[in-house]
C-alpha positions as CSV (number, residue, x, y, z in Angstrom):
1,X,-128.1,28.3,178.5
2,X,-130.5,31.3,177.8
3,X,-132.0,32.2,174.5
4,X,-131.5,35.6,172.9
5,X,-133.7,38.3,174.4
6,X,-135.8,39.3,171.5
7,X,-138.0,42.4,171.8
8,X,-141.6,41.8,172.8
9,X,-142.7,42.8,169.3
10,X,-140.3,40.4,167.5
11,X,-141.1,37.6,170.0
12,X,-144.8,38.0,169.1
13,X,-144.3,37.5,165.3
14,X,-144.3,34.2,163.4
15,X,-141.2,33.2,161.7
16,X,-142.4,33.1,158.1
17,X,-141.9,34.7,154.7
18,X,-144.8,36.2,152.7
19,X,-144.3,33.8,149.8
20,X,-143.4,30.1,149.4
21,X,-140.9,30.1,146.6
22,X,-141.1,27.7,143.7
23,X,-137.8,26.2,144.7
24,X,-139.2,25.2,148.0
25,X,-142.1,23.5,146.3
26,X,-139.8,21.7,143.9
27,X,-137.7,20.4,146.8
28,X,-140.9,19.2,148.5
29,X,-142.4,17.5,145.5
30,X,-139.2,16.0,144.1
31,X,-139.4,17.5,140.6
32,X,-138.9,20.8,138.8
33,X,-141.7,22.8,137.4
34,X,-142.1,22.8,133.6
35,X,-144.0,26.1,133.5
36,X,-142.8,28.7,136.1
37,X,-145.8,31.0,135.9
38,X,-146.4,32.1,139.4
39,X,-143.9,34.7,140.4
40,X,-144.5,37.5,137.8
41,X,-140.9,37.3,136.6
42,X,-140.2,38.0,133.0
43,X,-139.3,34.7,131.3
44,X,-138.3,36.7,128.3
45,X,-135.1,37.7,130.2
46,X,-133.0,40.8,130.3
47,X,-131.5,42.8,127.5
48,X,-128.4,41.2,126.0
49,X,-126.7,44.5,126.6
50,X,-127.5,44.1,130.3
51,X,-126.1,40.6,130.3
52,X,-122.9,41.8,128.7
53,X,-122.6,44.7,131.2
54,X,-123.1,42.3,134.1
55,X,-120.4,39.9,132.7
56,X,-118.0,42.8,132.4
57,X,-118.8,44.0,135.9
58,X,-118.1,40.5,137.3
59,X,-114.4,41.1,136.7
60,X,-114.5,43.9,139.3
61,X,-116.8,42.2,141.8
62,X,-114.0,42.3,144.3
63,X,-114.9,45.9,144.8
64,X,-118.0,47.2,146.6
65,X,-120.6,48.9,144.6
66,X,-120.8,52.7,144.6
67,X,-122.8,53.5,147.8
68,X,-124.2,56.6,146.2
69,X,-125.3,54.7,143.1
70,X,-124.4,57.8,141.2
71,X,-124.5,56.6,137.6
72,X,-127.8,54.7,138.0
73,X,-129.5,57.4,139.9
74,X,-128.5,60.0,137.4
75,X,-129.6,57.9,134.5
76,X,-133.0,57.2,136.2
77,X,-133.4,60.9,136.9
78,X,-132.8,61.7,133.2
79,X,-135.2,59.0,132.2
80,X,-138.0,60.4,134.3
81,X,-137.0,64.0,133.9
82,X,-136.5,64.7,137.6
83,X,-133.4,65.5,139.6
84,X,-131.1,62.8,141.0
85,X,-132.1,64.0,144.5
86,X,-135.6,62.7,143.7
87,X,-134.4,59.1,143.3
88,X,-133.4,56.4,145.8
89,X,-132.3,52.9,144.7
90,X,-132.7,49.9,146.9
91,X,-133.0,46.1,147.0
92,X,-136.1,45.8,145.0
93,X,-139.4,47.5,145.9
94,X,-139.6,45.1,148.8
95,X,-136.4,46.5,150.3
96,X,-137.6,50.1,149.8
97,X,-140.9,49.3,151.5
98,X,-139.0,48.1,154.5
99,X,-136.9,51.3,154.7
100,X,-140.0,53.5,154.3
101,X,-141.9,51.7,157.0
102,X,-138.9,52.0,159.3
103,X,-138.8,55.7,158.6
104,X,-142.4,56.4,159.4
105,X,-144.1,53.6,161.4
106,X,-143.6,53.1,165.1
107,X,-145.5,50.6,167.3
108,X,-149.2,51.4,167.2
109,X,-149.1,53.8,164.3
110,X,-152.0,53.4,161.8
111,X,-151.5,52.2,158.3
112,X,-154.0,51.7,155.5
113,X,-154.0,49.2,152.6
114,X,-156.4,47.1,150.7
115,X,-157.6,43.7,152.0
116,X,-155.7,41.1,149.9
117,X,-153.1,43.5,148.5
118,X,-149.4,42.9,148.2
119,X,-148.5,41.0,151.5
120,X,-144.9,42.0,151.7
121,X,-146.0,45.5,152.7
122,X,-148.0,44.0,155.6
123,X,-144.9,41.9,156.5
124,X,-142.8,45.1,157.0
125,X,-145.6,46.9,158.9
126,X,-145.9,44.0,161.3
127,X,-142.1,44.1,161.9
128,X,-142.3,47.6,163.2
129,X,-145.6,47.2,165.1
130,X,-147.9,49.2,162.8
131,X,-151.7,48.8,163.1
132,X,-153.3,48.0,159.8
133,X,-156.7,49.0,158.5
134,X,-157.5,46.9,155.4
135,X,-160.1,48.1,152.9
136,X,-162.0,45.6,150.7
137,X,-161.5,45.7,146.9
138,X,-164.4,47.0,144.8
139,X,-165.2,45.1,141.6
140,X,-161.7,43.5,141.6
141,X,-160.0,46.9,141.9
142,X,-158.4,48.6,144.8
143,X,-160.8,51.3,146.0
144,X,-159.1,54.8,146.2
145,X,-162.1,56.5,147.7
146,X,-162.5,53.9,150.5
147,X,-158.7,53.9,151.1
148,X,-158.8,57.7,151.5
149,X,-161.7,57.6,153.9
150,X,-159.9,55.0,156.0
151,X,-156.8,57.2,156.1
152,X,-158.8,60.2,157.2
153,X,-160.6,58.2,159.8
154,X,-157.5,56.6,161.3
155,X,-154.9,59.3,160.8
156,X,-152.8,56.8,158.8
157,X,-149.1,57.4,158.6
158,X,-148.9,55.4,155.4
159,X,-151.5,54.6,152.7
160,X,-150.4,51.8,150.2
161,X,-151.9,51.6,146.7
162,X,-150.6,49.6,143.8
163,X,-151.6,50.8,140.3
164,X,-151.7,48.5,138.3
165,X,-152.7,46.2,141.0
166,X,-151.1,42.9,142.3
167,X,-152.8,40.4,142.6
168,X,-155.7,41.2,140.4
169,X,-153.9,43.0,137.5
170,X,-156.5,45.7,137.3
171,X,-155.8,49.4,137.2
172,X,-157.2,52.9,137.6
173,X,-156.8,55.8,135.3
174,X,-154.4,58.5,136.3
175,X,-157.2,60.9,137.1
176,X,-158.4,58.7,140.0
177,X,-154.9,58.6,141.4
178,X,-154.5,62.3,141.1
179,X,-157.8,62.9,143.0
180,X,-156.5,60.7,145.8
181,X,-153.2,62.6,146.0
182,X,-155.1,66.0,146.0
183,X,-157.2,64.8,149.0
184,X,-154.5,63.1,151.1
185,X,-154.8,63.9,154.8
186,X,-151.9,66.1,156.1
187,X,-150.5,63.3,158.2
188,X,-150.5,60.6,155.5
189,X,-147.8,59.5,153.0
190,X,-149.0,57.7,149.9
191,X,-147.0,54.8,148.6
192,X,-147.9,54.5,144.9
193,X,-146.5,51.1,144.0
194,X,-146.0,51.2,140.2
195,X,-144.1,47.9,139.8
196,X,-146.1,47.2,136.6
197,X,-146.0,50.7,135.1
198,X,-143.9,49.5,132.2
199,X,-146.7,47.1,131.1
200,X,-149.6,49.5,131.8
201,X,-151.5,51.7,129.4
202,X,-150.3,55.3,129.4
203,X,-153.7,56.4,130.8
204,X,-153.0,54.6,134.0
205,X,-149.8,56.4,135.0
206,X,-150.0,60.0,136.3
207,X,-147.6,62.6,135.1
208,X,-144.3,62.6,137.0
209,X,-144.5,65.2,139.7
210,X,-142.1,65.3,142.6
211,X,-143.4,68.4,144.3
212,X,-145.7,66.7,146.7
213,X,-143.9,66.1,150.0
214,X,-145.9,63.0,150.9
215,X,-146.1,61.0,147.7
216,X,-143.6,58.3,146.9
217,X,-143.7,56.2,143.7
218,X,-142.0,52.9,143.5
219,X,-140.6,51.2,140.3
220,X,-138.6,48.0,139.7
221,X,-136.3,46.2,137.3
222,X,-137.8,42.9,138.3
223,X,-140.8,42.8,135.9
224,X,-140.6,44.0,132.3
225,X,-136.8,44.5,132.5
226,X,-136.3,40.9,133.4
227,X,-133.9,41.4,136.3
228,X,-135.8,39.9,139.2
229,X,-132.8,38.0,140.4
230,X,-130.8,41.2,140.9
231,X,-133.2,42.9,143.3
232,X,-133.1,46.4,142.0
233,X,-135.9,48.8,142.7
234,X,-136.1,52.6,143.0
235,X,-138.4,55.2,144.4
236,X,-139.2,58.7,143.1
237,X,-140.4,61.4,145.4
238,X,-139.8,64.8,147.0
239,X,-136.1,65.4,147.6
240,X,-136.6,65.7,151.4
241,X,-138.4,62.4,151.7
242,X,-135.9,60.7,149.5
243,X,-133.0,62.2,151.5
244,X,-134.4,60.6,154.6
245,X,-133.6,57.2,153.2
246,X,-129.9,57.9,153.7
247,X,-130.4,57.8,157.5
248,X,-131.2,54.1,157.5
249,X,-130.6,52.5,154.1
250,X,-127.9,49.8,153.5
251,X,-125.4,52.0,151.6
252,X,-123.6,48.9,150.2
253,X,-126.8,47.0,149.6
254,X,-126.5,47.3,145.8
255,X,-123.5,45.4,144.4
256,X,-121.5,46.4,141.3
257,X,-123.1,43.7,139.1
258,X,-126.6,44.8,140.0
259,X,-125.8,48.5,139.3
260,X,-124.2,47.7,135.9
261,X,-127.1,45.4,134.8
262,X,-129.8,47.9,135.8
263,X,-128.0,50.8,134.1
264,X,-127.6,48.9,130.8
265,X,-131.1,47.6,130.9
266,X,-132.5,51.1,131.4
267,X,-130.5,52.3,128.4
268,X,-131.9,49.6,126.1
269,X,-135.5,50.9,125.8
270,X,-135.9,49.1,122.4
271,X,-135.5,45.7,124.1
272,X,-137.9,46.8,126.9
273,X,-140.5,47.7,124.2
274,X,-140.1,44.3,122.5
275,X,-140.6,42.6,125.9
276,X,-143.8,44.5,126.6
277,X,-145.1,43.4,123.2
278,X,-144.3,39.8,124.1
279,X,-146.1,40.3,127.4
280,X,-149.2,41.7,125.6
281,X,-149.2,38.7,123.3
282,X,-148.8,36.3,126.2
283,X,-151.7,37.9,128.1
284,X,-153.9,37.3,125.1
285,X,-152.8,33.7,124.8
286,X,-153.5,33.1,128.5
287,X,-157.0,34.6,128.0
288,X,-157.6,32.3,125.1
289,X,-156.5,29.1,127.0
290,X,-158.5,29.7,130.1
291,X,-161.6,30.8,128.1
292,X,-161.5,27.6,126.1
293,X,-161.6,25.8,129.4
294,X,-164.6,27.7,130.8
295,X,-162.7,30.1,133.0
296,X,-162.8,33.9,132.9
297,X,-159.7,36.1,132.6
298,X,-159.8,39.5,134.2
299,X,-158.5,42.5,132.2
300,X,-154.9,43.0,133.1
301,X,-152.3,45.8,132.8
302,X,-149.5,43.7,134.3
303,X,-147.3,40.7,133.2
304,X,-149.9,38.3,134.6
305,X,-153.6,37.5,134.3
306,X,-155.9,36.8,137.2
307,X,-158.3,34.1,136.2
308,X,-161.8,33.7,137.8
309,X,-162.4,30.1,138.4
310,X,-166.1,30.6,138.8
311,X,-166.5,29.2,142.3
312,X,-165.0,29.9,145.7
313,X,-161.5,30.0,147.1
314,X,-161.5,26.3,148.0
315,X,-162.1,25.3,144.4
316,X,-159.4,27.7,143.1
317,X,-156.9,26.3,145.7
318,X,-157.8,22.8,144.6
319,X,-157.2,23.7,140.9
320,X,-153.9,25.3,141.8
321,X,-152.9,22.1,143.6
322,X,-153.8,20.0,140.6
323,X,-151.8,22.2,138.3
324,X,-148.8,22.1,140.7
325,X,-148.8,18.3,140.5
326,X,-148.7,18.7,136.7
327,X,-145.6,20.9,136.7
328,X,-147.3,24.3,136.6
329,X,-146.2,26.8,139.2
330,X,-148.9,29.4,139.9
331,X,-150.1,31.5,142.8
332,X,-153.4,32.8,144.0
333,X,-154.7,35.6,146.3
334,X,-155.2,34.6,149.9
335,X,-158.3,36.7,150.8
336,X,-161.9,36.3,149.7
337,X,-163.4,37.2,147.3
338,X,-160.1,37.6,145.4
339,X,-159.2,34.0,146.2
340,X,-161.8,32.7,143.7
341,X,-159.0,33.5,141.2
342,X,-155.6,32.0,140.2
343,X,-152.8,34.2,138.9
344,X,-151.0,33.2,135.7
345,X,-147.8,35.0,134.9
346,X,-146.9,35.6,131.2
347,X,-144.8,32.8,129.9
348,X,-143.1,31.8,126.7
349,X,-144.6,29.6,124.0
350,X,-143.4,26.4,125.6
351,X,-144.6,27.2,129.1
352,X,-148.1,28.3,127.8
353,X,-148.3,25.1,125.7
354,X,-147.7,23.1,128.8
355,X,-150.4,25.1,130.6
356,X,-152.8,24.5,127.7
357,X,-152.2,20.8,127.8
358,X,-152.5,20.4,131.6
359,X,-155.3,22.8,132.5
360,X,-158.1,20.6,131.1
361,X,-156.7,17.6,132.8
362,X,-156.6,19.4,136.1
363,X,-160.2,20.6,135.7
364,X,-161.3,17.1,134.8
365,X,-159.6,15.7,138.0
366,X,-161.6,18.1,140.1
367,X,-164.9,16.9,138.5
């Protein structure tokens, strides 16, 4: 019996996912985490209005969701003061990244990103055979000038930049992003990943402008809106680029419950603002906890705090392992020098109390 005849590209790739989920770790270790602080979810949950909308939509779940996502796209367009033709909705930013790479990257095409930046983007690029140039961070920030230089040197089809950044939580002011956009090479599309825009200071987010044909901005309901389990993301861009997604996207990829929940969450901006306040308070509490234990929190505009452990990546990994054994789920960057840090998502009072109790024990165990 013969095996499937995979393409040469697919046959060359490892079978893995970019992240090991907390559920897999819980199965391996035989107990559940007390403090789930590693996936940048919002433990504060979605708006009660979103929950009610999803419960109501469940009665009609026998029907497919609207493949045009009309109501949600129009609501998002009104929210951002653009036209519905400037919005595409997909299965989280991860799904939209996959569609965009499929649209633009063939085998051998050059792509530019930061060394240690969001790994799911690299996962998609590898799946379509793109060739990645990775630019080092500068002072724990992605480096727009170096990214631009790399795009110019390679003729990059795509340039990926997250602002605010994951995994470091740092950010650039809007002016720096606008300078990058103004200098984009004519062959390059900029992916501006703004997953954490809702938790960022206003000065970090450029004014909404959909006139540039090669800039696409990505947003999500997975962070401050508290709907990570629904997988709803959207992209904002020039109408011609957005229209190209209809050539390849999964038109029934967004179910009725997801559309209803996201629409109701978007309409409840009061709840979003309350959640952002809780995130701000949690960042301050994380900073206090780690500082009292001799560690250094980095400034953050996201719903997590990157914490400098003061040594190298091996020490940070050992600390993460110790905390895992004590019921604290965290993650850390994979690439030096970013991997001297661990990343702590904003949690509720009970989760952060558990972190506060277990962190000194973990540090003591390391000696």
